[in-house]
C-alpha positions as CSV (number, residue, x, y, z in Angstrom):
1,M,97.4,109.8,98.9
2,S,100.1,112.2,100.4
3,D,99.2,116.2,100.4
4,E,103.1,117.0,99.8
5,R,103.5,118.0,96.1
6,V,106.1,118.8,93.3
7,H,105.3,121.3,91.3
8,F,107.5,121.4,88.2
9,V,107.2,124.0,85.3
10,G,108.1,122.2,82.3
11,G,109.8,123.6,79.2
12,D,106.7,124.0,77.8
13,G,105.4,126.6,80.5
14,S,103.2,123.8,81.8
15,V,102.5,122.9,85.5
16,H,103.4,119.2,86.5
17,V,102.4,117.6,89.6
18,T,103.3,113.9,89.9
19,D,102.9,113.2,93.5
20,Y,100.0,111.2,93.8
21,V,100.4,108.1,95.7
22,E,103.8,108.1,98.3
23,G,103.9,105.4,100.5
24,G,106.6,107.2,102.7
25,G,107.4,110.2,100.3
26,G,110.3,110.3,97.4
27,V,110.3,113.0,94.2
28,H,107.9,112.3,90.9
29,I,108.5,115.0,88.7
30,V,107.6,114.9,84.9
31,D,109.0,116.7,82.2
32,G,109.2,117.2,78.5
33,D,107.2,117.6,75.3
34,Y,104.7,114.9,76.3
35,G,102.0,114.4,72.8
36,G,99.9,112.3,75.6
37,G,99.8,108.4,77.4
38,V,100.4,107.5,80.8
39,H,103.8,109.0,81.8
40,V,103.9,108.1,85.6
41,V,102.8,104.8,86.7
42,D,103.3,104.8,90.5
43,G,102.1,102.7,92.9
44,Q,103.6,101.2,95.3
45,Y,106.3,103.3,96.3
46,G,108.0,102.9,99.8
47,G,110.1,106.5,98.2
48,G,112.2,107.0,96.3
49,V,112.9,109.2,93.2
50,H,111.3,108.5,90.1
51,V,111.4,110.7,87.1
52,V,110.6,110.2,83.4
53,D,111.9,112.9,80.9
54,G,111.9,112.9,77.2
55,Q,110.0,114.0,74.3
56,Y,107.4,111.2,74.7
57,G,105.1,110.4,71.8
58,G,102.4,108.4,74.2
59,G,102.0,104.7,75.9
60,V,103.2,103.9,79.4
61,N,107.1,105.1,79.4
62,F,107.6,104.2,83.0
63,V,105.9,101.1,85.2
64,D,107.6,100.2,88.3
65,G,106.4,98.8,91.7
66,D,109.5,98.2,94.3
67,G,109.0,100.5,96.5
68,S,113.4,101.4,96.6
69,A,115.3,102.4,94.2
70,V,116.5,105.1,92.0
71,H,114.5,104.2,88.6
72,V,115.1,107.2,85.3
73,V,114.0,106.6,82.3
74,D,114.6,109.4,79.4
75,G,115.1,109.5,75.6
76,Q,112.9,109.9,72.2
77,Y,111.4,106.9,72.0
78,G,108.0,107.5,70.8
79,G,105.9,105.2,73.1
80,G,105.4,101.4,74.4
81,V,106.7,100.4,77.7
82,N,110.7,101.6,77.6
83,F,111.3,100.9,81.1
84,V,109.9,98.0,83.3
85,D,112.0,97.4,86.7
86,G,111.2,95.7,90.1
87,D,114.5,94.5,91.8
88,G,114.4,97.2,94.4
89,S,118.1,98.1,94.9
90,S,119.5,99.1,92.3
91,V,120.1,102.6,90.5
92,H,118.9,102.4,86.6
93,V,119.2,105.0,83.5
94,V,118.4,104.9,80.5
95,D,119.3,108.5,78.6
96,G,119.8,109.8,75.2
97,Q,119.2,108.3,72.2
98,Y,120.4,104.8,72.2
99,G,117.8,103.1,70.9
100,G,115.7,102.2,74.2
101,G,119.2,100.2,75.8
102,V,120.1,100.1,78.6
103,N,123.2,102.4,79.0
104,F,124.3,102.7,82.8
105,V,123.1,100.4,85.2
106,D,124.6,100.9,89.1
107,G,123.2,99.3,92.2
108,D,126.3,99.6,94.7
109,G,123.4,102.1,96.6
110,S,125.8,104.9,97.7
111,A,127.9,106.2,95.0
112,V,127.1,109.4,92.7
113,H,126.2,108.1,89.1
114,V,126.5,111.0,86.6
115,V,125.5,110.4,82.5
116,D,126.0,112.9,81.0
117,G,126.4,114.3,77.1
118,D,125.2,115.5,74.2
119,Y,121.7,113.4,74.4
120,G,119.4,116.1,73.8
121,G,118.0,116.9,77.4
122,G,117.8,114.4,79.5
123,V,118.9,112.9,83.5
124,H,122.4,114.2,84.1
125,V,122.6,112.9,86.9
126,V,121.5,110.5,89.9
127,D,122.1,110.4,93.3
128,G,121.4,107.5,95.8
129,Q,121.9,109.0,99.2
130,Y,121.3,112.3,99.2
131,G,122.9,113.4,102.1
132,G,123.6,117.2,100.6
133,G,126.1,119.6,98.3
134,V,125.6,120.3,95.4
135,N,123.8,118.3,92.2
136,F,124.1,119.8,89.5
137,V,125.2,118.8,85.9
138,D,125.1,120.7,82.4
139,G,122.9,123.6,81.6
140,D,120.5,122.7,79.0
141,S,116.4,122.3,79.3
142,S,116.1,119.0,80.5
143,V,116.0,117.6,84.0
144,H,119.2,117.3,85.7
145,I,118.9,116.7,89.8
146,V,117.5,113.5,90.9
147,D,117.2,113.9,94.5
148,G,115.5,111.9,97.0
149,D,116.0,112.4,100.7
150,Y,116.5,116.3,100.6
151,G,119.2,116.6,103.5
152,G,120.4,120.0,102.7
153,G,122.4,121.5,100.1
154,V,121.4,123.7,96.1
155,H,118.8,121.4,94.6
156,V,118.6,122.6,90.7
157,V,116.1,121.5,87.9
158,D,115.8,123.1,84.8
159,G,118.4,126.3,86.4
160,V,115.1,126.7,89.0
161,N,116.3,126.4,92.6
162,F,113.4,124.0,94.2
163,D,112.7,122.8,98.0
164,A,110.8,119.6,97.6
165,R,108.5,120.0,100.4
């Protein structure tokens, strides 16, 4: 178990610590109005960014064990398994009120991928290389930044500057 944890204060004022099984590092964030259930299952990751965000009533909202890719699940899914993936390379984003479909899939491994709009919250930026720079989109109450390596730059989550150390 890593001693390095990210303490993330959610919109309801609670503190979520989701950095419990880490092979090589990475940021794990859980945020939203969770009624219960398991929101992050993270057992085999060598690194990368794992984010679950939304108004989940319960169930398992993220299951993955590939150890490398960036995976984002976001929306109002109510419960059940909303995202299962193990390809180990691509960037996957499920964001917004889309009925649970995949709305953004990309695997180029280098570009900045943005999913943004009137989604009622969610992850708006996914960036796979994270050398630095400012990664911030929109200004609502959700998680806007997914950043794995923290080589530099400004990283903002819910309007709060943080350093995942």
